[in-house]
C-alpha positions in Angstrom: 13.9 -30.6 15.2 16.5 -28.9 13.0 16.2 -25.3 12.0 16.9 -23.8 8.6 20.2 -23.7 7.1 22.2 -21.0 8.2 24.5 -18.7 6.0 28.1 -19.7 6.8 29.3 -16.2 6.9 26.5 -15.4 9.9 27.5 -18.6 11.6 31.2 -17.6 11.5 30.5 -14.3 12.6 28.2 -15.4 15.2 30.8 -17.8 16.8 33.1 -14.8 17.1 30.4 -12.5 18.5 29.2 -14.8 21.4 32.8 -15.1 22.7 32.3 -11.4 23.7 28.8 -12.0 24.8 30.1 -15.0 27.2 32.7 -12.8 28.5 30.3 -10.0 29.3 27.8 -12.2 30.9 30.3 -14.3 32.9 31.4 -10.7 34.1 28.1 -9.7 35.6 26.2 -8.1 32.7 22.7 -9.4 32.8 21.5 -11.1 29.6 18.6 -9.1 28.1 18.1 -11.0 24.5 18.9 -10.6 20.9 18.5 -7.9 18.1 17.8 -8.7 14.5 19.8 -6.8 11.9 20.5 -6.7 8.0 16.8 -7.3 7.7 15.6 -5.0 5.0 14.8 -7.0 2.0 17.2 -4.8 -0.1 20.1 -5.2 2.2 19.5 -8.9 2.2 19.4 -9.1 -1.4 22.6 -7.2 -1.9 24.3 -9.4 0.6 23.1 -12.6 -0.6 21.3 -13.6 2.7 18.2 -15.6 2.8 17.4 -14.6 6.6 18.4 -11.9 8.6 21.4 -11.7 11.1 21.4 -11.4 14.7 23.2 -9.6 17.7 23.1 -9.7 21.6 21.9 -7.5 24.1 23.0 -7.1 27.8 22.1 -4.6 30.5 25.5 -2.9 29.8 23.6 -1.2 26.9 20.1 -0.8 28.0 19.1 2.9 28.4 15.9 3.9 30.2 13.3 5.4 28.4 13.4 9.2 29.0 16.9 9.1 29.9 20.0 10.1 27.8 22.8 8.4 25.9 25.9 9.8 24.8 27.2 9.8 21.3 30.7 10.4 22.0 33.1 8.3 19.8 30.4 7.6 17.3 31.1 7.7 13.5 27.6 7.7 11.9 25.2 7.2 14.7 21.4 6.1 13.8 18.4 5.2 15.5 16.4 2.3 14.2 12.4 1.9 15.4 11.7 -1.5 16.5 9.0 -3.9 18.1 10.5 -5.4 21.2 9.2 -8.9 21.8 9.3 -10.4 25.2 9.2 -14.2 25.6 7.6 -16.4 28.2 9.4 -19.6 27.4 12.2 -21.4 25.7 12.1 -21.7 21.8 14.2 -24.4 19.8 15.6 -24.3 16.8 13.1 -25.7 14.3 9.9 -24.3 16.0 6.8 -24.0 14.4 4.8 -20.6 13.8 2.4 -21.6 16.5 4.9 -22.4 18.8 6.6 -19.2 18.6 3.5 -17.0 19.1 2.4 -19.0 22.2 5.9 -18.2 23.6 5.2 -14.3 23.5 4.8 -12.7 26.8 4.4 -9.0 25.6 5.2 -6.6 22.9 6.5 -3.0 23.1 8.4 -0.4 21.4 12.0 -0.1 21.2 14.7 2.3 19.8 18.0 1.0 18.8 21.3 3.0 18.5 23.6 1.9 15.8 26.8 3.3 14.7 27.8 2.5 11.2 31.7 2.7 10.3 32.9 5.1 7.8 34.6 2.2 6.0 33.2 -0.8 4.8 34.7 -4.3 5.4 35.8 -6.5 2.7 33.8 -9.5 4.3 31.0 -7.4 5.6 28.7 -9.9 6.7 30.9 -12.0 9.0 32.8 -9.0 10.4 29.5 -7.0 11.2 28.0 -10.1 12.7 31.1 -10.7 14.8 30.9 -7.0 15.7 27.3 -7.5 17.0 25.9 -5.5 14.2 27.0 -1.9 14.9 25.0 -1.9 18.1 25.3 0.8 20.4 22.3 1.2 22.9 18.7 0.1 23.1 15.9 2.1 24.6 12.8 0.1 25.8 9.1 1.3 26.1 6.6 -0.2 28.4 5.3 -3.8 27.2 1.7 -4.7 26.7 0.3 -8.2 26.7 -3.2 -7.1 25.1 -1.6 -5.6 22.2 -1.0 -6.6 18.4 1.1 -5.5 15.4 -1.7 -5.8 13.2 -2.6 -2.2 11.7 -0.1 -0.5 13.9 2.2 2.5 12.3 5.5 3.6 13.4 6.5 7.2 13.7 9.9 8.4 14.7 10.4 12.1 15.2 13.4 14.1 16.2 13.0 17.3 18.2 9.3 17.1 17.5 9.6 16.7 13.9 8.5 13.4 12.4 11.4 11.9 10.1 10.1 8.7 9.1 6.7 6.8 9.2 6.0 3.3 8.1 3.5 0.2 8.7 4.6 -2.2 11.7 5.1 -5.2 9.4 6.8 -7.4 11.6 6.0 -11.2 11.3 6.4 -12.0 14.9 6.3 -15.9 14.4 8.9 -15.7 11.6 11.1 -13.2 13.5 11.0 -15.5 16.5 11.7 -18.7 14.4 14.6 -17.2 12.5 16.3 -16.0 15.8 15.9 -19.6 17.4 17.3 -21.2 14.1 20.3 -19.0 13.8 21.2 -19.2 17.6 20.7 -23.2 17.3 23.3 -23.2 14.7 25.9 -22.2 16.9 24.5 -24.2 20.0 22.5 -21.7 21.8 18.8 -21.3 22.2 16.0 -18.4 23.0 15.2 -18.5 26.5 12.1 -17.6 28.8 12.8 -13.9 29.6 14.6 -12.9 26.5 13.9 -9.8 24.6 14.1 -9.6 20.8 14.3 -6.2 19.0 12.9 -7.3 15.6 14.7 -5.0 13.1 14.1 -1.5 11.9 10.3 -0.7 10.8 11.7 2.3 8.6 14.7 3.8 7.4 17.2 4.6 9.9 17.4 8.1 11.2 20.7 10.0 11.6 21.4 11.5 14.8 23.5 14.3 16.5 24.3 15.2 20.0 21.2 17.4 21.2 18.7 15.6 19.4 15.6 14.2 21.3 14.2 11.0 19.5 10.8 9.7 20.1 9.2 6.6 18.6 5.3 6.2 18.7 3.9 2.9 17.7 0.3 3.6 18.7 -1.2 0.7 20.8 2.1 -0.5 21.1 3.2 2.3 23.2 6.1 5.3 22.9 9.6 5.4 23.8 12.2 8.2 23.8 15.8 9.3 24.6 17.8 12.2 24.5 21.5 12.2 23.1 24.2 14.1 24.2 27.9 14.6 23.1 
């Protein structure tokens, strides 16, 4: 079954992005999954996007919860609190919502560190997608098979002080289907074992070296990372 129509800027950027992804994987970097980006409704509206954009994740940028990550060379580092979705089976483009939900193995918290360039690009959708949506690192917390997003809240704190709080409003089925459709537009697919970090739950939080960042998703768990120079 065919998936949704994918924005040509996204498809062009993703084709370029996946060249780098394949090079990393062929060089031995373990495939981890995918990230959702540019998903906030005001951002999508301003960019003329009908669906979120995706980037890739490999083991090269995974940081263990409680460990540290260097911000060396970052222009504008930000932390994004997200839900991590782990899949137990492959999902093709055009999948229905019930198929997507049945494919979920577990859920958990994730913190993504992104680095926003100081100067915007002229065609920011294609360029940002080609550059893997500003991705720098991801920190996964423990996953659970018995947790749900309904009623959960996200609280992100820096050095013990809460910076942002918001409802966990992630639509799990829609997120999985959207990622499958976007991948399908360039001949790729979601695979069993893939993880998806499903887009920032709050306004991203600015970071500095020396910060300790913690995300608490309630029943979905907690994750933290320390940041160095």
